[in-house]
FIMIVO-605488 format. One record per residue (C-alpha): x, y, z. Coordinates in Angstrom, 2 decimals, padded with zeros to 5 digits. Layout:
X; Y; Z
...
//
This chain:
103.73; 168.63; -005.70
101.22; 169.58; -003.10
099.79; 166.09; -003.09
103.16; 164.52; -002.57
103.97; 166.81; 000.27
100.67; 165.96; 001.88
101.40; 162.26; 001.67
104.76; 162.84; 003.32
103.17; 164.69; 006.14
100.55; 161.93; 006.56
103.26; 159.30; 006.74
105.21; 161.19; 009.33
102.10; 161.72; 011.41
101.19; 158.06; 011.24
104.71; 157.01; 012.31
104.63; 159.36; 015.24
101.28; 157.99; 016.32
102.46; 154.40; 016.09
105.61; 155.16; 018.10
103.58; 156.91; 020.73
101.24; 153.89; 020.91
104.18; 151.54; 021.25
105.76; 153.65; 023.93
102.50; 153.79; 025.78
102.91; 150.14; 026.82
105.15; 149.60; 029.86
106.18; 145.99; 030.42
108.30; 144.83; 033.36
110.36; 141.73; 032.56
113.58; 140.24; 033.98
116.48; 139.83; 031.61
117.25; 136.28; 032.80
115.39; 133.58; 034.79
117.22; 130.55; 036.23
115.24; 127.29; 036.13
116.06; 123.97; 037.82
115.82; 120.89; 035.66
112.77; 118.88; 036.58
111.09; 121.77; 038.32
108.95; 124.52; 036.83
109.98; 128.05; 035.98
108.02; 131.27; 036.41
108.79; 134.27; 034.23
107.40; 137.38; 035.97
105.59; 139.85; 033.65
103.63; 142.98; 034.50
101.96; 145.49; 032.18
098.73; 147.44; 031.74
095.36; 145.72; 031.73
094.95; 143.82; 028.48
092.75; 141.22; 026.82
095.19; 138.70; 025.38
098.81; 137.60; 025.67
101.00; 135.47; 023.36
104.53; 134.31; 024.32
106.98; 133.54; 021.58
110.37; 131.96; 021.34
112.88; 134.31; 019.84
113.95; 133.24; 016.37
115.55; 135.01; 013.44
113.02; 133.94; 010.83
110.09; 132.08; 012.41
107.83; 132.90; 015.31
107.56; 129.67; 017.45
104.61; 130.00; 019.86
105.38; 129.19; 023.47
101.92; 130.00; 024.80
098.65; 131.07; 023.13
095.59; 130.73; 025.26
093.18; 131.30; 022.38
094.87; 128.91; 019.99
096.71; 126.29; 022.09
097.15; 124.01; 019.06
099.49; 126.64; 017.70
101.99; 126.01; 020.47
105.16; 124.28; 019.23
105.70; 120.68; 020.26
108.46; 121.49; 022.66
106.19; 123.51; 024.96
102.81; 121.95; 024.19
100.85; 121.23; 027.38
103.55; 122.71; 029.65
102.84; 126.46; 029.54
100.29; 128.73; 031.14
099.78; 132.36; 032.05
099.26; 133.21; 035.69
097.30; 136.05; 037.26
094.53; 138.23; 035.81
094.79; 140.15; 032.57
092.57; 142.93; 034.03
095.30; 143.50; 036.61
098.02; 143.57; 033.96
099.55; 140.24; 034.99
101.20; 138.46; 032.04
103.43; 136.03; 034.02
104.38; 132.81; 032.19
104.83; 129.41; 033.81
106.63; 126.50; 032.15
106.36; 123.04; 033.82
108.82; 120.17; 033.81
111.76; 122.16; 032.64
114.42; 120.29; 030.63
117.82; 121.27; 029.28
116.20; 122.04; 025.92
114.36; 124.91; 027.49
117.48; 127.10; 027.45
115.82; 129.65; 025.14
114.96; 133.36; 024.76
111.28; 134.30; 024.89
109.28; 137.50; 024.54
105.65; 138.53; 025.09
103.13; 140.21; 022.79
100.33; 142.08; 024.49
096.96; 142.35; 022.62
098.21; 140.75; 019.39
094.81; 141.45; 017.79
095.55; 145.15; 017.82
096.23; 146.69; 014.42
099.15; 148.59; 015.78
102.62; 147.24; 015.25
104.47; 146.39; 018.41
108.11; 145.42; 018.60
107.97; 143.40; 021.83
110.69; 141.06; 020.53
113.16; 143.77; 021.38
112.60; 142.98; 025.09
113.44; 139.28; 025.64
113.92; 137.01; 028.61
116.65; 134.37; 028.64
115.85; 131.11; 030.51
118.88; 129.40; 032.00
118.28; 125.74; 032.96
120.53; 124.19; 035.62
120.74; 120.69; 037.00
120.62; 120.96; 040.82
121.43; 117.73; 042.63
120.57; 117.59; 046.32
123.41; 118.02; 048.80
123.77; 115.94; 051.97
125.68; 116.83; 055.13
126.24; 115.23; 058.53
127.93; 116.30; 061.75
131.70; 115.90; 061.93
131.74; 113.41; 064.80
129.19; 110.71; 065.41
129.38; 108.68; 068.63
127.49; 105.48; 069.35
124.47; 106.25; 071.53
124.39; 109.96; 070.73
122.14; 111.91; 068.33
122.83; 111.43; 064.64
121.64; 114.11; 062.20
121.72; 114.20; 058.41
120.54; 117.16; 056.33
119.46; 116.98; 052.66
118.96; 120.22; 050.70
117.85; 120.83; 047.12
117.13; 123.99; 045.06
114.07; 124.29; 042.89
112.48; 127.05; 040.82
108.79; 126.27; 041.23
107.23; 127.49; 044.52
104.00; 125.72; 043.76
105.26; 122.09; 043.88
108.51; 121.36; 045.76
110.15; 118.05; 045.08
109.96; 115.15; 047.54
113.11; 113.97; 049.32
113.73; 110.34; 050.11
116.52; 108.76; 052.24
118.39; 105.61; 051.34
118.99; 104.56; 054.99
117.85; 104.74; 058.60
114.20; 105.65; 058.21
113.25; 103.31; 061.02
113.08; 104.95; 064.45
113.91; 108.32; 062.82
112.38; 111.78; 063.10
112.15; 113.71; 059.76
111.39; 117.44; 059.53
111.28; 119.75; 056.46
111.35; 123.48; 055.70
111.32; 125.70; 052.57
112.83; 129.17; 052.11
113.59; 131.56; 049.22
117.26; 132.10; 048.44
118.52; 134.36; 045.65
115.49; 134.11; 043.44
115.09; 130.34; 043.92
113.65; 128.09; 046.59
115.59; 125.85; 048.94
113.93; 122.77; 050.28
115.68; 121.22; 053.37
114.85; 117.88; 055.06
116.52; 116.88; 058.35
116.71; 113.28; 059.59
117.46; 112.59; 063.27
117.95; 109.36; 065.24
120.27; 107.76; 067.77
123.49; 106.54; 066.33
124.46; 102.86; 066.76
127.75; 101.09; 065.97
125.86; 099.04; 063.36
125.70; 102.21; 061.22
129.50; 102.29; 060.88
130.79; 102.09; 057.31
127.29; 102.20; 055.86
126.52; 104.47; 052.92
123.79; 107.10; 052.99
122.39; 109.48; 050.33
119.19; 111.29; 049.56
117.12; 111.59; 046.41
115.04; 114.57; 045.16
112.07; 113.47; 043.09
110.30; 115.95; 040.81
107.22; 115.08; 038.82
109.12; 113.71; 035.83
112.72; 113.86; 036.98
114.81; 112.51; 039.85
118.32; 113.34; 041.04
120.46; 111.91; 043.81
123.02; 113.38; 046.19
126.55; 112.06; 046.61
127.02; 109.09; 048.96
128.54; 109.52; 052.37
130.22; 106.65; 054.23
129.44; 107.00; 057.90
132.15; 106.81; 060.53
130.64; 105.96; 063.95
132.86; 106.14; 067.00
132.23; 103.25; 069.35
134.00; 101.21; 072.00
135.06; 097.59; 071.35
131.85; 095.61; 071.10
133.27; 092.31; 069.82
136.68; 091.22; 071.00
138.07; 087.86; 069.81
141.20; 086.03; 070.83
143.10; 083.73; 068.47
146.25; 081.65; 068.57
148.56; 081.12; 065.65
148.84; 077.39; 066.24
146.76; 074.85; 068.06
147.08; 072.35; 069.66
150.09; 073.40; 071.73
152.58; 070.97; 073.22
153.13; 071.36; 076.96
156.20; 073.43; 077.58
156.04; 075.16; 074.15
155.56; 078.81; 073.37
152.47; 080.46; 071.85
151.60; 083.78; 070.20
148.13; 085.14; 070.97
146.37; 087.71; 068.80
143.57; 090.03; 069.96
141.11; 091.52; 067.42
138.47; 094.09; 068.31
135.47; 095.48; 066.45
135.61; 099.18; 067.31
136.26; 102.67; 065.98
138.86; 104.11; 066.43
141.22; 101.12; 066.62
142.48; 100.10; 070.07
145.51; 101.90; 071.43
146.11; 099.49; 074.34
145.58; 095.83; 075.18
145.41; 094.10; 078.53
146.39; 090.42; 078.42
144.98; 088.07; 081.11
146.55; 084.66; 081.71
144.80; 082.17; 083.93
146.80; 079.26; 085.19
146.30; 077.01; 088.25
143.53; 079.38; 089.42
145.84; 082.43; 089.35
145.32; 085.30; 086.89
148.16; 087.52; 085.73
147.76; 090.81; 083.80
150.10; 092.25; 081.18
149.51; 095.55; 079.35
150.86; 096.19; 075.85
150.11; 098.49; 072.89
150.50; 095.51; 070.54
147.65; 093.30; 069.34
149.92; 090.22; 069.53
151.60; 088.80; 072.62
154.23; 086.06; 073.10
153.83; 083.58; 075.97
156.36; 080.87; 076.88
156.36; 077.59; 078.77
152.66; 076.82; 078.29
151.24; 074.20; 080.71
148.00; 072.33; 080.79
144.80; 074.07; 082.00
145.96; 077.46; 080.63
143.46; 080.10; 079.53
143.82; 083.55; 077.98
141.63; 086.62; 077.62
142.31; 090.15; 076.30
140.79; 093.58; 076.86
140.94; 096.12; 074.05
140.94; 099.83; 074.91
140.17; 102.79; 072.61
139.21; 106.41; 073.16
135.51; 105.57; 073.60
135.79; 102.62; 076.05
136.96; 099.01; 076.50
135.73; 095.49; 075.76
136.89; 092.04; 076.84
137.00; 088.78; 074.95
135.78; 085.45; 076.24
138.28; 083.13; 077.91
140.07; 080.87; 075.43
141.13; 077.50; 076.81
144.25; 076.31; 075.01
144.32; 072.81; 073.68
147.55; 071.74; 075.40
148.70; 068.23; 074.62
150.83; 066.09; 076.92
151.80; 062.44; 077.41
149.68; 060.26; 079.70
150.16; 060.35; 083.43
148.71; 057.52; 085.56
147.01; 059.04; 088.61
147.86; 057.91; 092.20
144.30; 056.67; 092.76
145.04; 053.64; 090.57
145.11; 050.42; 092.63
143.72; 046.87; 092.99
141.64; 045.15; 095.68
141.51; 041.37; 096.22
138.42; 040.27; 098.11
138.40; 036.54; 098.50
138.83; 035.25; 094.98
137.59; 038.41; 093.25
140.20; 040.88; 091.95
139.14; 044.41; 091.03
141.59; 046.98; 089.65
140.99; 050.65; 088.81
143.40; 052.57; 086.56
143.03; 056.33; 085.91
145.23; 058.24; 083.47
145.25; 061.91; 082.45
146.37; 062.76; 078.92
145.69; 064.97; 075.92
144.72; 063.63; 073.52
142.85; 061.02; 075.52
144.83; 057.92; 076.31
144.00; 054.27; 075.70
144.50; 051.79; 078.59
146.13; 048.37; 078.36
146.45; 045.75; 081.11
149.19; 043.24; 081.82
148.74; 040.34; 084.25
151.93; 038.60; 085.28
153.65; 039.94; 082.16
150.93; 038.71; 079.80
148.99; 041.38; 077.94
146.32; 038.92; 076.88
143.59; 038.90; 079.52
142.17; 035.61; 080.69
138.61; 034.82; 079.69
137.50; 035.18; 083.34
138.43; 038.86; 083.37
136.34; 041.72; 082.05
137.42; 045.27; 081.27
135.66; 048.59; 080.49
136.74; 052.26; 080.44
135.17; 055.69; 080.48
136.49; 059.15; 079.38
135.80; 062.43; 081.04
137.72; 065.67; 080.25
141.11; 064.20; 079.42
140.87; 061.56; 082.15
140.26; 057.93; 081.18
139.18; 055.47; 083.88
139.48; 051.70; 083.38
138.14; 048.93; 085.58
139.48; 045.37; 085.40
137.71; 042.61; 087.34
137.84; 038.86; 087.45
138.47; 035.80; 089.63
141.96; 035.24; 091.02
143.20; 032.56; 093.37
146.29; 034.41; 094.43
147.80; 037.80; 094.11
149.25; 038.66; 090.72
151.39; 041.38; 089.22
148.98; 043.85; 087.59
150.29; 046.63; 085.37
148.36; 049.42; 083.67
149.68; 051.20; 080.57
148.22; 054.46; 079.21
149.13; 055.44; 075.65
148.38; 058.31; 073.27
150.08; 059.78; 070.19
152.67; 061.58; 072.28
153.85; 058.66; 074.42
152.93; 056.12; 077.12
153.13; 055.58; 080.80
153.09; 052.27; 082.76
152.45; 051.63; 086.42
152.36; 048.42; 088.44
149.35; 048.58; 090.71
149.47; 047.68; 094.33
147.07; 044.99; 095.49
145.26; 045.23; 098.83
143.81; 042.00; 100.21
140.41; 042.27; 101.90
138.71; 039.31; 103.67
135.01; 038.81; 103.28
134.55; 039.47; 106.97
136.44; 042.73; 106.85
134.54; 043.67; 103.73
131.24; 042.95; 105.47
132.46; 044.87; 108.55
133.26; 047.82; 106.32
129.62; 047.79; 105.18
128.30; 047.33; 108.75
130.14; 050.33; 110.22
128.09; 052.91; 108.30
124.88; 051.04; 109.15
125.74; 050.98; 112.87
126.60; 054.67; 112.89
123.32; 055.41; 111.14
121.36; 053.40; 113.74
123.06; 055.21; 116.65
122.19; 058.58; 115.12
118.54; 057.55; 114.76
118.32; 056.31; 118.37
119.94; 059.53; 119.66
117.45; 061.58; 117.69
114.45; 059.68; 119.09
115.75; 060.05; 122.65
116.09; 063.81; 122.18
112.56; 064.07; 120.90
111.16; 062.12; 123.89
113.15; 064.18; 126.37
112.00; 067.47; 124.92
108.37; 066.31; 124.97
108.63; 065.23; 128.66
110.41; 068.47; 129.56
107.65; 070.63; 128.10
104.88; 068.78; 130.01
106.63; 069.12; 133.35
105.38; 071.94; 135.72
108.07; 073.77; 137.59
105.88; 075.34; 140.39
104.96; 071.91; 141.79
108.63; 071.09; 142.24
109.15; 074.31; 144.19
106.30; 073.53; 146.53
107.65; 070.04; 147.19
110.81; 071.63; 148.47
108.78; 074.02; 150.59
106.88; 071.10; 152.14
110.05; 069.63; 153.59
111.14; 073.05; 154.79
107.77; 073.77; 156.36
108.01; 070.86; 158.84
111.21; 072.26; 160.31
109.64; 075.68; 160.54
106.65; 074.25; 162.42
108.93; 072.56; 164.85
110.98; 075.70; 165.45
108.08; 078.10; 165.75
105.54; 075.65; 167.16
103.01; 076.21; 164.42
099.99; 074.01; 165.04
099.24; 071.40; 162.41
095.94; 071.26; 160.64
093.70; 068.37; 160.71
093.39; 065.91; 157.88
090.07; 067.41; 156.87
091.56; 070.83; 156.52
094.40; 069.38; 154.46
092.01; 067.79; 152.07
090.23; 071.10; 151.55
093.41; 072.98; 150.76
094.23; 073.35; 147.08
096.96; 070.97; 145.93
100.04; 072.48; 144.46
100.48; 069.92; 141.68
097.86; 068.84; 139.15
096.08; 065.55; 139.68
098.34; 064.03; 137.09
101.09; 064.07; 139.76
099.44; 062.67; 142.92
102.75; 061.60; 144.44
103.52; 065.20; 145.44
101.76; 066.29; 148.69
101.53; 069.94; 149.54
099.50; 070.91; 152.70
100.22; 074.64; 152.76
097.45; 076.93; 151.76
097.13; 080.67; 151.95
096.18; 080.77; 155.67
099.22; 078.81; 156.77
101.41; 081.10; 154.73
099.98; 084.16; 156.44
100.36; 082.57; 159.91
103.94; 081.57; 159.19
104.82; 085.07; 158.03
103.14; 086.73; 161.01
104.78; 084.43; 163.62
108.09; 084.87; 161.91
107.78; 088.64; 162.22
106.89; 088.38; 165.97
109.77; 086.06; 166.72
112.07; 088.34; 164.81
110.99; 091.27; 166.89
111.51; 089.32; 170.14
114.90; 088.09; 169.12
116.10; 091.36; 167.94
115.70; 091.29; 164.16
115.76; 087.65; 163.21
115.68; 087.22; 159.40
113.82; 084.65; 157.36
114.46; 081.07; 158.50
117.40; 079.45; 156.87
116.48; 077.01; 154.15
113.16; 078.61; 153.15
113.39; 079.79; 149.51
109.78; 080.02; 148.40
108.29; 083.48; 147.99
104.68; 084.40; 148.59
103.65; 083.72; 145.02
104.83; 080.14; 145.45
102.54; 079.68; 148.48
099.60; 081.31; 146.87
099.91; 078.98; 143.90
099.65; 075.93; 146.13
//
């Protein structure tokens, strides 16, 4: 009885000791941890300093090992090579890391501290639930993208492993782009954001863009976005419902523009006979009546971004042949030459008739040329007398016939017609040569000598009136001539002394006569005398 009571007391004491030992361990664990598929997951764990840690998967019967650093071969196949414990045991860190998380890792786990201890620990009462989610990246762009302005696309993805964020790749527009990235913690997970920037162009319109997040063993893509770029009309084309068009008929023109948003207004330009008319309409089709030849159209499309114009469209207007007024014949001697010109669309064919016969004599030759709906035919041959020459132009729409007038030209008149231009050319050459010779002679002529020649004739009358003594021949030869030796026919006998004497005597006589002015007829100034 006493022995049994002692055993009961010993058992109670032992149970109390074990409970106290279990309660002495304080472990901090989260109840749930959210992991992103393809990333890693970190399960925070903190306790007292320890020597060994084993993580188990919670099971009703078995004890699957998730991590055992001492016996790694004991780890179950599902977690083999993917688990590790972070931190230092001496600091009480028992944090678990699981790499390359998959959907199969949605499990409950628990930790056992110092499993080699002989004490019994019920750590499986405190479990952590791992929730694995698939997080695809999200892509966003600005609401309105305009051609020529900045385009920005943002790709964001959540991950649960702060040690190795995924890489983000773009499906479009990496050329000439600027890419920036940032990482931040949001609600227990990490958010990785990559921003792509570049100038928007109209070629990006209707193109699809998405981004892809690549983990080490797993990849996931965002949804695709179809871009809508706002741009003015860059390509404007003009079409007609039917072509060719008969002259005088009606036509419906249609204007198509490559732009976004669609055009809300059209300007229709009609060019005819050098004149341009403008009609504005909200419709992309326009009806035009009474079309004539040489008619062109162009259209301008307008939207909220700008405007663009099409090229000019020349209508293929068809009409029956018309023989031009320049068509005629010339008879020079016994040579007949006829020219016939006809305008038509499609191009016309020319036929000749001589005196009602459409078969040309063997002495006649014929050739024709075409240039922009105008056909020109030349008929030539020998003819002894004037004949009735007719020219007929024909195409698929009809024909036109004209009897050509014949102008007779004699050989002499024909030769004279050639001589007139030659004579006019010779007269022009002679006139040009005469002008060159005159200008050369005029430049070599010296004007002062001419002035002194006039003064010489005037000086004789002055000498007679004022009785100025004449100089001897020797003195005259010593005086400087007014003209150069190249003009010996001009004699000038005045030198500086005579000029002074004439001026002095003129002043004396003027005083005696009561203010007599310079003698009439003398126009040379002092510089003229001094130059003699």
